[in-house]
One Martini backbone bead per residue (centre of mass of N, CA, C, O) as a GRO file, in nm:
protein
  153
    1MET     BB    1   0.060   0.063  -0.021
    2PHE     BB    2   0.299   0.273   0.008
    3GLU     BB    3   0.345   0.300  -0.308
    4ARG     BB    4   0.087   0.498  -0.333
    5PHE     BB    5   0.219   0.717  -0.190
    6THR     BB    6   0.282   1.019  -0.154
    7ASN     BB    7   0.490   1.227  -0.025
    8GLU     BB    8   0.298   1.359   0.164
    9ALA     BB    9   0.200   1.087   0.295
   10ARG     BB   10   0.481   1.007   0.395
   11ARG     BB   11   0.530   1.246   0.580
   12VAL     BB   12   0.296   1.183   0.761
   13THR     BB   13   0.411   0.909   0.872
   14VAL     BB   14   0.674   1.023   0.974
   15GLY     BB   15   0.544   1.235   1.160
   16ALA     BB   16   0.392   1.043   1.342
   17GLN     BB   17   0.633   0.911   1.452
   18SER     BB   18   0.759   1.170   1.575
   19GLU     BB   19   0.517   1.229   1.762
   20ALA     BB   20   0.526   0.971   1.921
   21GLN     BB   21   0.821   1.002   2.028
   22ASP     BB   22   0.790   1.287   2.159
   23LEU     BB   23   0.545   1.154   2.347
   24GLU     BB   24   0.634   0.869   2.440
   25HIS     BB   25   0.510   0.657   2.259
   26ARG     BB   26   0.466   0.302   2.154
   27SER     BB   27   0.264   0.413   1.933
   28ILE     BB   28   0.086   0.478   1.633
   29GLY     BB   29  -0.178   0.693   1.607
   30THR     BB   30  -0.439   0.890   1.511
   31GLY     BB   31  -0.320   1.140   1.662
   32HIS     BB   32  -0.055   1.143   1.501
   33LEU     BB   33  -0.170   1.176   1.231
   34LEU     BB   34  -0.309   1.445   1.289
   35LEU     BB   35  -0.062   1.610   1.354
   36ALA     BB   36   0.078   1.562   1.076
   37LEU     BB   37  -0.143   1.683   0.903
   38MET     BB   38  -0.143   1.971   1.029
   39ALA     BB   39   0.176   2.008   0.947
   40GLU     BB   40   0.099   1.997   0.656
   41ASP     BB   41   0.099   2.230   0.430
   42GLY     BB   42  -0.042   2.184   0.113
   43GLY     BB   43  -0.263   1.993   0.179
   44ALA     BB   44  -0.591   1.909   0.207
   45GLY     BB   45  -0.589   1.806   0.501
   46GLY     BB   46  -0.446   2.053   0.628
   47ARG     BB   47  -0.650   2.273   0.537
   48ALA     BB   48  -0.898   2.161   0.665
   49LEU     BB   49  -0.798   2.154   0.959
   50ARG     BB   50  -0.738   2.454   0.984
   51ASP     BB   51  -1.050   2.537   0.928
   52HIS     BB   52  -1.178   2.305   1.165
   53ALA     BB   53  -0.951   2.319   1.392
   54PRO     BB   54  -0.753   2.342   1.613
   55PRO     BB   55  -0.459   2.411   1.708
   56LEU     BB   56  -0.177   2.222   1.722
   57ASP     BB   57  -0.110   2.263   2.021
   58GLU     BB   58  -0.389   2.169   2.129
   59LEU     BB   59  -0.382   1.888   2.000
   60ARG     BB   60  -0.120   1.784   2.127
   61GLU     BB   61  -0.223   1.796   2.421
   62ALA     BB   62  -0.473   1.609   2.374
   63VAL     BB   63  -0.305   1.360   2.279
   64ARG     BB   64  -0.142   1.340   2.525
   65ARG     BB   65  -0.382   1.291   2.729
   66THR     BB   66  -0.554   1.068   2.577
   67ALA     BB   67  -0.275   0.876   2.520
   68ALA     BB   68  -0.130   0.814   2.799
   69GLY     BB   69  -0.146   0.495   2.791
   70ASN     BB   70   0.091   0.491   2.557
   71ALA     BB   71   0.310   0.531   2.761
   72PRO     BB   72   0.622   0.449   2.847
   73ARG     BB   73   0.861   0.316   3.015
   74ARG     BB   74   1.154   0.437   3.141
   75ARG     BB   75   1.502   0.349   3.088
   76GLY     BB   76   1.738   0.560   3.147
   77GLY     BB   77   1.614   0.760   2.908
   78VAL     BB   78   1.511   0.511   2.735
   79LEU     BB   79   1.341   0.367   2.499
   80PRO     BB   80   1.224   0.025   2.471
   81ILE     BB   81   1.160   0.121   2.171
   82ALA     BB   82   1.281   0.159   1.855
   83HIS     BB   83   1.021   0.081   1.718
   84THR     BB   84   0.719   0.232   1.588
   85PRO     BB   85   0.414   0.123   1.575
   86PHE     BB   86   0.117   0.066   1.465
   87SER     BB   87  -0.185   0.085   1.539
   88GLU     BB   88  -0.489  -0.047   1.473
   89ASN     BB   89  -0.622   0.227   1.408
   90ALA     BB   90  -0.403   0.325   1.208
   91LYS     BB   91  -0.427   0.095   1.014
   92ARG     BB   92  -0.724   0.149   0.948
   93ALA     BB   93  -0.683   0.432   0.834
   94LEU     BB   94  -0.497   0.348   0.605
   95GLU     BB   95  -0.697   0.158   0.467
   96LEU     BB   96  -0.914   0.377   0.415
   97SER     BB   97  -0.739   0.550   0.228
   98LEU     BB   98  -0.738   0.351   0.003
   99ARG     BB   99  -1.049   0.330  -0.031
  100TYR     BB  100  -1.084   0.626  -0.110
  101ALA     BB  101  -0.906   0.630  -0.360
  102ILE     BB  102  -1.077   0.421  -0.509
  103HIS     BB  103  -1.351   0.554  -0.491
  104PHE     BB  104  -1.231   0.821  -0.649
  105GLY     BB  105  -1.017   0.723  -0.868
  106HIS     BB  106  -0.732   0.698  -0.743
  107LYS     BB  107  -0.386   0.609  -0.763
  108THR     BB  108  -0.329   0.783  -0.510
  109ILE     BB  109  -0.214   0.868  -0.182
  110THR     BB  110  -0.311   1.112   0.027
  111ALA     BB  111  -0.356   1.321   0.291
  112GLY     BB  112  -0.662   1.330   0.251
  113HIS     BB  113  -0.705   1.017   0.267
  114VAL     BB  114  -0.585   0.995   0.553
  115LEU     BB  115  -0.790   1.172   0.694
  116LEU     BB  116  -1.038   1.018   0.623
  117GLY     BB  117  -0.961   0.764   0.760
  118THR     BB  118  -0.921   0.886   1.040
  119LEU     BB  119  -1.222   1.003   1.071
  120TYR     BB  120  -1.347   0.687   1.051
  121VAL     BB  121  -1.217   0.630   1.336
  122GLU     BB  122  -1.414   0.645   1.596
  123GLU     BB  123  -1.210   0.514   1.837
  124GLY     BB  124  -1.009   0.733   1.797
  125THR     BB  125  -0.815   0.992   1.903
  126ALA     BB  126  -0.887   1.198   1.679
  127VAL     BB  127  -1.191   1.203   1.721
  128ARG     BB  128  -1.190   1.270   2.018
  129VAL     BB  129  -1.033   1.549   2.009
  130LEU     BB  130  -1.221   1.691   1.815
  131THR     BB  131  -1.484   1.653   1.963
  132ASP     BB  132  -1.391   1.789   2.239
  133ALA     BB  133  -1.324   2.058   2.050
  134GLY     BB  134  -1.591   2.111   1.865
  135THR     BB  135  -1.570   1.960   1.601
  136ASP     BB  136  -1.710   1.929   1.284
  137LEU     BB  137  -1.698   1.643   1.126
  138GLY     BB  138  -1.888   1.680   0.878
  139ALA     BB  139  -1.736   1.938   0.770
  140LEU     BB  140  -1.463   1.814   0.752
  141ARG     BB  141  -1.520   1.577   0.563
  142ALA     BB  142  -1.633   1.745   0.333
  143ALA     BB  143  -1.388   1.919   0.280
  144THR     BB  144  -1.188   1.689   0.230
  145GLU     BB  145  -1.326   1.567  -0.007
  146ARG     BB  146  -1.328   1.810  -0.195
  147ARG     BB  147  -1.022   1.867  -0.194
  148THR     BB  148  -0.931   1.598  -0.291
  149LYS     BB  149  -1.078   1.604  -0.559
  150GLU     BB  150  -0.958   1.874  -0.666
  151ALA     BB  151  -0.657   1.776  -0.666
  152HIS     BB  152  -0.741   1.552  -0.902
  153GLY     BB  153  -0.937   1.711  -1.112
   0.00000   0.00000   0.00000
């Protein structure tokens, strides 16, 4: 699946790993995908998030609090896991991003598709922090779909 990712979508997955590591979480979840999407400059997903969601710093703090059970015990200042795996919810979000790309007839997976996949994992941290912040998920989903379709002509 990752071979279909655009450079933008690849940067999101790498950014999500960095977010998880910075927050000292043992796995990459939908909240980390959300943070990386928000930080992605030019993509449809990042633009839709900036228009509909709270600022990045507020989201990062909400993800830190909400995903606190994901934090590892540190041993001597070193994280016990060198590789940060994707959580089941994050894997589901990435699977859904592929399904959205196929549904729209797109050959590649962009950050917009990744955001759509993330927004439809209802039990994920991303949906929880956005909902808790008062984000209108329906409006965010609609804006993301529109911008993702427009980006593909």
